N, C-alpha and C positions, 0 to 999 in steps of 0.2 A: 515647139514651141509656138508653131503656126495651130495645133489644134487647140494649147494651150488659151492663145489669143483669141478665137473663134467661141471659147467657151464663153471667155470673159465679157467680150461684143457681147452672145446669148445671154448672161446674166444681166446685164446693161438695158438689152431689148425687152425683157421682163417685168422691167419694173419700171420701165418709162411705159410700157406697152398698156400696163396694169395703171399704172396711174393715169392715162391717158383715158380709157374706158369710167373709169369711177371715178375720175376727177377726187379722189383722194390721196393727197400727196402724204403718205407714208411708206409706199414701197418703194421711193427714191432717196430715201434718209439711208446714213450708213448703218442702223440696228439694223436695219429691214437686207441690204444690198449687201455688202462688205461677209455676213454667214451665209448666205447666197452661192458666191466666191466662190467663198471658202468649201462650199459642199459640192460644186461642182469642179474642181481643182482637188478635190478629191480630202482638204485639210478642213472639216467643218470648225473643228472647237477653235482652230488659228483664228478662222473667219467671225467666229461667237466674241471671241474676246478683242478683235480689232474692233469688229463695228460696235461695240459699245465702250472703249476709246474713241474712235471716233465721232460715235455721236456726243459724246460729250464736249468734244471740239468743235464739233460744226450747230452743235444742237440751237446756241443763242447769236449764228449768223442768218438772216434775209438779207431777202433783198428789198428797200424800202426808199419809195420813190425811184431816185436814176442809176441808183447801186446796184453795181455787179458783184455779185457777190462772191466765193469760192464756190464749185463748182463741185460738191461734197458727192454727188450720186459716184462722175469719174475718178476721181479722186482715192476713192473707197476702193472702188477694185485693179486700180492699179494701185495702190498698197497694199494691198490683200494680196492679190500675183506677186506682188514683186516678193512680200514675207513668205509667201508659201512656194514658189518656183527654187530660190534661190538659195532659200534656206539659212536665211538673216534674221536677226532679230526681231524678234515684236516692234521694240522700240526706235530700232532705227527704220521700220517701216511706218511706225505712226510719226516719223520727225518730216519726213517726203512729202507727206500728207497734201500737207499745205500749201507748202511750190505748186504741186501739181495741180491741183484744185486751180490755184488762183492761173495757174497758167492755160488750167482750159477752157475755165469762164472766156479768157481773153478769144481762145481758139471761137467757142462758142458765139459773142460777141461779131466778130468777121461776117458769121452765117445770116444778121439782122439787116444788111440794105440787102439783097440779094434775096428775101423772104418779103419785105418792104415792097420790093419791084413786081410781086406777083400777084399785089393787090388788085389791079384793073382784071386780068384773068378772072378772081375768085370773082368781083363784083359781075364782069360779065358773067360766070354762071345762073350768079342767081337773079339776074334780071333776067334770063331764060325761060326763068320758074319751074327747073326741073331738078324739085328737093333733093331725086333721092340719087340721082345720077353726081350730084353733089357733095351730098351726103358723102358716099364709096371714096368718091375724089376726095374729099379733107379727111378719113379715114387713110387713103394708102398712104397720101402725101404726108400724112401726121406718123407713120411707120415705119417708114421707108426714110422718106428724103429729108425729113423735119427735122429728124434726128444724124443724119448720115455723115455730119461731120464731123461727130463727137463718136461715131462708132469707129470710121476711118482712123484715126487718131487715138483711139480707142483700142486697134487691132496693133498696128503700127505700134504703140509705147512698148505693149506686152509684148509682140513678138521677135522685136529686134531693141530692145530699151531696155527689159530686167539687167538680162544679160552685163550690157555696158554700164548701167549703171551698180553690178555688184562686183565689176574687176573695178570702178574710180572709187567703189568703201573699201574697198580690199586693199585696199594701195597707202589708202589712209592712214596717220598715227594712232593708236591706242587711242590718245586725250581726244582726238577730233568723235570718235564714236564714244569715247564715256561724254562726252558733250552733246551730243546729235540723240544718245539718251535720254539725258536733263534735261534737253530739248523739248520732248512729247511730251515728257510726265509734267513740265511747264506748261506745253498747248493745253490740256487736260484741266487745268487750274484757269487758264486764260477762257477757255470755251465756258468754264461757270459762272466765272467773273463777268462775260457778256452778257448769262442770262440772268444774272444774278439783278443785273443793274437797270433790267428794263422790269422782274417781276421783286424787289425788296421793298417791301414796307414793316411796319412791326406786329401785320399778325403773324409772316414767317419767317420773321429772325430768329424766331426763338426756334424754329426746328433744325434750320443752316447748325445753330449751338447745337443741338441735340446732338447733331450727327460727329456734326466732330468728335464733340465727349462720345461718342459709342464706336467709333473709329479707333482714333488715338490712345485715349484710356483706358474704355474696356476691351478694346482687341477685337471686335466683332469683325467676323466680313460684310460684304459687298451685300452678297443674298438675307445675310438677318438684321442688318439695316434697313434694306427696303419692305423685309414685312412689316419690319417694327412702323416702318409709315407709313404700308397700306392699312395695318390696320388703325395707328389714328385717324389715315384720313376717311375709311369708314365710319370711326365711333363722330368724327368730327359734322359729317352728314347727314348722318342720324340728326344727330342730337340736333343741329341746324333748322332738320325738318321736322321736327319735333317741336322749333321753337315758331316757325310758321303755318305749321296747324294749329297751334295754339294763339299765333293770335289772329288767325282766320274765324278764328272759332268764337276770340275773345270780341272779334268785329261785327260777327254775324250773331250772337247775343248782345252786342251794344243794339244791334240792329234795332231787335224785333223788342228788346226790352221799351226804345221811344216809340215803334209803332203802336206797342201794347198803349201804352200810357196816351196816345194824342188820340186812340180809341175808342181807352175811358172816357178822356177828357171831353168828345164831342158826346 
């Protein structure tokens, strides 16, 4: 378990480091972090399946204003580790993701006052006008102490918590396990509902019902529906582009005719 816990910490560190270097908030998403954790733990298939499901749950959750959303990265890695290392069902692994994410977000908020207390030190480094040393110290802090608390909690959660959690779930009645499976499926629906509440309009509403028909009535799998969606997206992109080009050409032509008429008048 110690080795597996270190591998999970490595997966967390890779995702955070890449995002920090590239300023590209994608590697810390479950759809990337979960497959990486599954790969390092020797079960990439479970990581991919859980990554897609966890992304569906967390994709509508974001930090707005002073709100502190659930930690999707840490909870995804712990959920994958729990599922792979204990051999439990994917549904039970998904069911514990949101509570773990909420708890990890609370741990992360504890470190905020500590980091804020370092503001005078960073201001002093800037005043000294040694930008090279400032950049080096900033990078070292970001990649080590900046995420140290989360990595420590993640390590102990995987090293000593997965077995205890598995024993707890194994002692639960069958109806509780069935309830956890049903809850994990509902969480995916809630994730989509949160996302749709921000994106819903009459232009995209028809595609939601189209996907529902393709899935429930025609029995198409997710990959097939995704391919259909990509085809629709590309087609609409080129149609919109063609209309924009025609509108631009019409405007240019109209301006040219107006200019020609003015020249003929004078």
